[in-house]
DOTORZA-779446 format. One line per field, with one value per residue: residue number from 1; residue in three letters; x, y, z of N, C-alpha, C, O in turn. Coordinates in Angstrom, 1 decimal, m for minus. Example, Ala and Ser with C-alpha at 12.3 -4.5 7.8 and 13.67 -1.06 7.14 Angstrom:
2
num	[1 | 2] $
residu	[ALA | SER] $
n_east	[13.2 | 12.8] $
n_north	[m5.7 | m2.2] $
n_up	[7.8 | 7.1] $
ca_east	[12.3 | 13.7] $
ca_north	[m4.5 | m1.1] $
ca_up	[7.8 | 7.1] $
c_east	[13.2 | 12.9] $
c_north	[m3.3 | 0.0] $
c_up	[7.8 | 7.9] $
o_east	[14.2 | 13.4] $
o_north	[m3.3 | 1.1] $
o_up	[8.5 | 8.0] $
//
This chain:
81
num	[1 | 2 | 3 | 4 | 5 | 6 | 7 | 8 | 9 | 10 | 11 | 12 | 13 | 14 | 15 | 16 | 17 | 18 | 19 | 20 | 21 | 22 | 23 | 24 | 25 | 26 | 27 | 28 | 29 | 30 | 31 | 32 | 33 | 34 | 35 | 36 | 37 | 38 | 39 | 40 | 41 | 42 | 43 | 44 | 45 | 46 | 47 | 48 | 49 | 50 | 51 | 52 | 53 | 54 | 55 | 56 | 57 | 58 | 59 | 60 | 61 | 62 | 63 | 64 | 65 | 66 | 67 | 68 | 69 | 70 | 71 | 72 | 73 | 74 | 75 | 76 | 77 | 78 | 79 | 80 | 81] $
residu	[MET | PRO | ASP | ALA | ARG | ASN | LYS | GLU | GLU | ILE | LEU | ARG | GLN | ALA | LEU | ILE | ASP | ALA | GLY | CYS | ASP | SER | GLY | LEU | ILE | SER | GLU | CYS | MET | GLU | LYS | TYR | ARG | ASP | GLY | THR | LEU | SER | ASP | MET | LEU | PRO | ARG | LEU | CYS | ALA | HIS | ARG | LYS | CYS | VAL | LEU | SER | ASP | VAL | HIS | ARG | GLY | GLN | LYS | GLN | ILE | ASP | CYS | LEU | ASP | TYR | LEU | THR | SER | LYS | ILE | LYS | SER | ASP | GLU | TYR | LYS | LYS | GLU | LYS] $
n_east	[104.7 | 107.8 | 110.8 | 112.6 | 115.1 | 116.1 | 117.8 | 117.5 | 115.2 | 114.2 | 115.3 | 113.4 | 111.1 | 111.2 | 111.4 | 109.4 | 107.5 | 108.5 | 107.5 | 109.0 | 108.9 | 108.5 | 110.8 | 112.8 | 113.2 | 114.1 | 116.6 | 118.2 | 117.7 | 119.2 | 122.0 | 122.1 | 122.9 | 125.3 | 126.8 | 126.9 | 125.2 | 125.3 | 125.6 | 123.0 | 122.1 | 122.2 | 119.8 | 117.8 | 117.6 | 116.5 | 114.1 | 113.3 | 112.8 | 110.4 | 108.8 | 108.4 | 108.1 | 105.2 | 104.0 | 103.9 | 102.9 | 100.4 | 100.3 | 99.9 | 97.1 | 95.5 | 95.9 | 94.4 | 91.7 | 91.2 | 91.1 | 89.0 | 86.7 | 86.6 | 86.3 | 83.8 | 82.1 | 82.2 | 80.1 | 81.1 | 80.5 | 78.3 | 75.0 | 73.7 | 70.7] $
n_north	[53.8 | 53.2 | 54.2 | 51.1 | 51.0 | 53.3 | 53.5 | 55.3 | 56.2 | 53.5 | 52.7 | 54.6 | 54.1 | 51.6 | 52.4 | 53.5 | 51.6 | 49.9 | 51.2 | 53.5 | 57.0 | 60.3 | 61.6 | 60.2 | 58.7 | 61.2 | 61.5 | 59.1 | 59.2 | 61.5 | 60.5 | 58.3 | 59.8 | 61.2 | 59.0 | 57.6 | 56.0 | 53.3 | 54.3 | 54.8 | 52.1 | 51.0 | 52.9 | 52.0 | 49.5 | 49.9 | 51.0 | 48.7 | 46.9 | 48.1 | 48.0 | 44.6 | 44.5 | 45.5 | 43.3 | 41.3 | 42.5 | 42.3 | 39.6 | 38.8 | 39.6 | 38.7 | 35.8 | 35.9 | 36.8 | 34.6 | 32.5 | 33.3 | 33.5 | 30.8 | 29.6 | 30.9 | 29.6 | 26.9 | 27.3 | 28.2 | 30.8 | 31.1 | 32.3 | 31.8 | 30.2] $
n_up	[94.2 | 95.1 | 92.8 | 91.6 | 90.9 | 92.1 | 95.1 | 97.2 | 97.3 | 97.7 | 100.1 | 101.6 | 101.7 | 102.8 | 105.3 | 105.8 | 105.6 | 107.9 | 110.0 | 110.8 | 112.1 | 111.4 | 112.2 | 112.2 | 109.8 | 108.3 | 109.9 | 109.4 | 106.3 | 106.1 | 107.0 | 105.3 | 103.0 | 103.9 | 103.8 | 105.8 | 107.1 | 108.6 | 111.1 | 112.2 | 113.1 | 116.2 | 116.9 | 114.9 | 115.8 | 118.3 | 117.3 | 116.2 | 118.8 | 120.3 | 118.3 | 118.3 | 121.3 | 120.8 | 119.2 | 121.0 | 123.0 | 121.6 | 121.0 | 123.7 | 124.2 | 122.1 | 123.1 | 125.4 | 124.5 | 123.0 | 124.8 | 126.5 | 124.3 | 124.3 | 127.0 | 127.2 | 124.8 | 125.7 | 127.9 | 130.3 | 131.3 | 131.4 | 132.6 | 136.1 | 137.3] $
ca_east	[105.7 | 109.5 | 111.6 | 113.4 | 117.0 | 117.0 | 118.4 | 117.5 | 113.3 | 113.7 | 115.2 | 112.7 | 109.8 | 111.7 | 111.5 | 108.1 | 107.0 | 108.6 | 106.8 | 109.3 | 107.9 | 109.0 | 112.2 | 113.7 | 113.7 | 114.9 | 117.7 | 118.0 | 118.2 | 120.6 | 123.0 | 122.4 | 123.4 | 126.3 | 127.3 | 127.4 | 123.7 | 125.3 | 125.7 | 121.7 | 121.9 | 121.4 | 118.0 | 116.8 | 117.5 | 115.7 | 112.7 | 113.0 | 112.5 | 109.3 | 107.7 | 108.5 | 106.9 | 103.6 | 103.6 | 104.0 | 101.5 | 99.5 | 99.7 | 98.9 | 95.6 | 95.0 | 96.0 | 93.4 | 90.5 | 90.8 | 91.0 | 87.5 | 85.5 | 86.5 | 85.3 | 81.9 | 81.5 | 81.4 | 78.9 | 81.2 | 80.3 | 76.4 | 74.2 | 72.9 | 69.1] $
ca_north	[52.7 | 53.5 | 53.3 | 50.1 | 51.3 | 54.4 | 53.1 | 56.5 | 55.9 | 52.2 | 53.3 | 55.7 | 53.3 | 50.6 | 53.3 | 53.8 | 50.6 | 49.5 | 52.3 | 54.6 | 58.2 | 61.1 | 62.4 | 59.0 | 58.8 | 61.9 | 61.2 | 58.0 | 59.8 | 62.3 | 59.5 | 57.6 | 60.9 | 61.2 | 57.5 | 57.2 | 55.0 | 52.4 | 55.3 | 54.6 | 50.8 | 51.4 | 53.9 | 51.2 | 48.6 | 50.2 | 50.7 | 47.5 | 46.5 | 48.6 | 47.3 | 43.6 | 44.8 | 45.8 | 42.1 | 40.7 | 42.7 | 42.0 | 38.3 | 38.2 | 39.9 | 37.6 | 34.9 | 36.3 | 36.6 | 33.3 | 31.7 | 33.8 | 32.9 | 29.2 | 29.6 | 31.4 | 28.9 | 26.0 | 28.2 | 28.3 | 31.9 | 30.8 | 33.1 | 30.8 | 31.0] $
ca_up	[94.8 | 94.7 | 91.5 | 92.1 | 90.6 | 93.1 | 96.4 | 98.4 | 97.6 | 98.5 | 101.7 | 102.2 | 101.5 | 103.8 | 106.8 | 106.2 | 106.0 | 109.4 | 110.8 | 111.5 | 112.4 | 110.2 | 112.5 | 112.5 | 108.5 | 108.4 | 110.4 | 108.0 | 104.9 | 106.0 | 107.3 | 104.1 | 101.8 | 104.3 | 103.6 | 107.6 | 107.8 | 109.6 | 112.6 | 112.9 | 113.7 | 117.3 | 116.4 | 114.1 | 116.9 | 119.4 | 117.3 | 116.5 | 120.0 | 120.3 | 117.4 | 118.9 | 122.3 | 120.8 | 118.5 | 122.0 | 123.7 | 120.7 | 121.2 | 125.1 | 124.0 | 121.2 | 123.8 | 126.5 | 123.8 | 123.1 | 126.4 | 126.7 | 124.0 | 124.7 | 128.0 | 126.7 | 124.4 | 127.1 | 128.7 | 131.9 | 131.8 | 131.9 | 134.0 | 136.8 | 137.6] $
c_east	[107.2 | 110.3 | 112.5 | 114.8 | 117.2 | 116.9 | 117.4 | 115.7 | 113.3 | 113.9 | 114.2 | 111.5 | 109.9 | 111.2 | 110.5 | 107.3 | 107.2 | 108.2 | 107.6 | 108.9 | 109.1 | 110.5 | 113.4 | 114.3 | 114.3 | 116.2 | 118.6 | 118.8 | 119.4 | 121.9 | 123.3 | 123.3 | 124.7 | 127.6 | 128.0 | 125.5 | 123.8 | 125.3 | 124.1 | 121.4 | 121.2 | 119.9 | 117.5 | 116.6 | 116.3 | 114.3 | 112.1 | 112.4 | 110.9 | 108.2 | 107.4 | 107.9 | 105.9 | 103.3 | 103.3 | 103.1 | 100.1 | 99.0 | 98.9 | 97.2 | 94.9 | 94.7 | 94.7 | 91.7 | 90.3 | 90.6 | 89.6 | 86.5 | 85.8 | 85.6 | 83.6 | 81.5 | 81.4 | 80.7 | 79.7 | 80.7 | 78.7 | 76.0 | 73.7 | 71.7 | 68.9] $
c_north	[53.0 | 53.1 | 52.1 | 50.3 | 52.9 | 53.8 | 54.2 | 56.2 | 54.5 | 52.0 | 54.0 | 54.9 | 52.7 | 51.1 | 53.0 | 52.5 | 49.9 | 50.7 | 53.3 | 56.0 | 59.5 | 61.7 | 60.9 | 58.9 | 59.6 | 61.4 | 60.0 | 58.8 | 60.7 | 61.2 | 58.6 | 58.4 | 61.5 | 60.1 | 57.1 | 56.4 | 54.2 | 52.9 | 55.0 | 53.2 | 50.6 | 52.0 | 52.7 | 49.8 | 48.7 | 50.5 | 49.6 | 46.4 | 46.9 | 48.1 | 45.9 | 43.7 | 44.9 | 44.2 | 41.7 | 41.2 | 42.6 | 40.2 | 38.2 | 38.6 | 39.4 | 36.0 | 35.1 | 36.1 | 34.9 | 32.5 | 32.1 | 33.4 | 31.4 | 29.1 | 30.3 | 29.9 | 27.2 | 26.4 | 27.9 | 29.9 | 31.8 | 31.7 | 32.0 | 31.2 | 30.6] $
c_up	[94.3 | 93.2 | 92.2 | 91.9 | 91.7 | 94.6 | 97.4 | 98.5 | 98.0 | 99.9 | 102.4 | 102.4 | 102.6 | 104.9 | 106.8 | 106.5 | 107.1 | 110.3 | 111.7 | 111.5 | 111.7 | 110.4 | 111.8 | 111.0 | 108.2 | 108.4 | 109.1 | 106.8 | 104.6 | 105.8 | 106.0 | 102.9 | 102.1 | 104.2 | 104.9 | 107.9 | 108.4 | 111.0 | 112.9 | 113.3 | 114.6 | 117.3 | 116.1 | 114.8 | 118.0 | 118.6 | 116.9 | 117.8 | 120.2 | 119.7 | 118.0 | 120.4 | 122.2 | 120.1 | 119.7 | 123.1 | 122.9 | 121.1 | 122.6 | 124.8 | 123.2 | 122.4 | 125.0 | 125.9 | 123.5 | 123.6 | 126.5 | 125.8 | 124.2 | 125.8 | 128.1 | 125.7 | 125.0 | 128.1 | 130.4 | 132.3 | 131.7 | 132.9 | 134.8 | 137.1 | 138.9] $
o_east	[107.5 | 110.4 | 113.0 | 115.6 | 118.3 | 115.8 | 116.6 | 115.1 | 112.4 | 113.1 | 114.1 | 110.9 | 109.0 | 110.5 | 110.1 | 106.5 | 106.3 | 108.7 | 107.4 | 108.2 | 110.4 | 111.2 | 114.5 | 115.5 | 115.4 | 116.8 | 119.4 | 120.0 | 120.2 | 122.5 | 124.5 | 124.1 | 125.3 | 128.8 | 129.0 | 124.9 | 122.8 | 125.1 | 124.0 | 120.3 | 120.0 | 119.0 | 116.7 | 115.7 | 115.4 | 113.3 | 111.0 | 111.8 | 110.1 | 107.1 | 106.2 | 107.1 | 105.2 | 102.2 | 102.1 | 102.7 | 99.0 | 97.9 | 97.7 | 96.3 | 93.7 | 93.7 | 94.1 | 90.8 | 89.3 | 89.9 | 88.9 | 85.4 | 84.7 | 84.4 | 82.6 | 80.5 | 80.4 | 80.7 | 79.0 | 80.7 | 78.0 | 76.6 | 73.0 | 71.5 | 67.9] $
o_north	[53.1 | 52.0 | 52.3 | 49.8 | 53.4 | 53.8 | 53.7 | 56.0 | 54.2 | 51.4 | 54.1 | 55.1 | 52.9 | 50.4 | 52.3 | 52.4 | 49.2 | 50.9 | 53.7 | 56.1 | 59.5 | 62.0 | 60.8 | 59.1 | 59.2 | 61.0 | 60.3 | 59.0 | 60.7 | 61.1 | 58.3 | 58.0 | 62.1 | 60.3 | 56.5 | 56.5 | 53.9 | 52.1 | 55.0 | 53.1 | 50.2 | 51.4 | 52.2 | 49.0 | 47.9 | 50.3 | 49.3 | 45.3 | 46.0 | 47.9 | 45.7 | 42.8 | 44.5 | 43.8 | 41.5 | 40.5 | 42.8 | 39.8 | 37.8 | 37.9 | 39.5 | 35.3 | 34.0 | 35.5 | 34.2 | 31.5 | 31.2 | 33.0 | 30.8 | 28.6 | 30.0 | 29.2 | 26.5 | 25.9 | 27.6 | 30.2 | 32.7 | 31.8 | 31.3 | 32.5 | 31.0] $
o_up	[93.1 | 92.7 | 93.3 | 92.6 | 91.9 | 95.1 | 98.3 | 99.5 | 98.8 | 100.7 | 103.6 | 103.5 | 103.5 | 105.7 | 107.7 | 107.4 | 107.5 | 111.4 | 112.8 | 110.5 | 111.7 | 109.5 | 111.1 | 110.7 | 107.8 | 107.4 | 108.3 | 106.6 | 103.7 | 104.8 | 105.7 | 102.1 | 101.2 | 104.4 | 105.1 | 109.0 | 109.0 | 112.0 | 114.1 | 113.8 | 114.6 | 117.7 | 116.9 | 114.5 | 118.3 | 119.2 | 117.0 | 117.6 | 120.3 | 120.2 | 118.3 | 120.6 | 123.2 | 120.4 | 119.7 | 124.0 | 123.3 | 121.4 | 122.7 | 125.2 | 123.3 | 122.5 | 125.4 | 126.4 | 123.8 | 123.2 | 126.6 | 126.3 | 124.3 | 125.8 | 128.8 | 126.0 | 124.7 | 129.2 | 131.4 | 133.5 | 132.1 | 134.0 | 134.1 | 137.3 | 139.5] $
//
């Protein structure tokens, strides 16, 4: 767990928790040390869009599974004899 007093450690952990890859983390940390972290906003926004796309894809899969399980429970897929 990062030392709450160390902003660099907190930033690194936040990037890890956000699912950033090691390259993006390294870039961000370098920009942080240079005082130009705001230059990373477009890259971080792009990463956010990818993560959100994954969430939407997962939600669609959940919706399909909910529909399928509902139909199975209602015997709609009962094999006819």
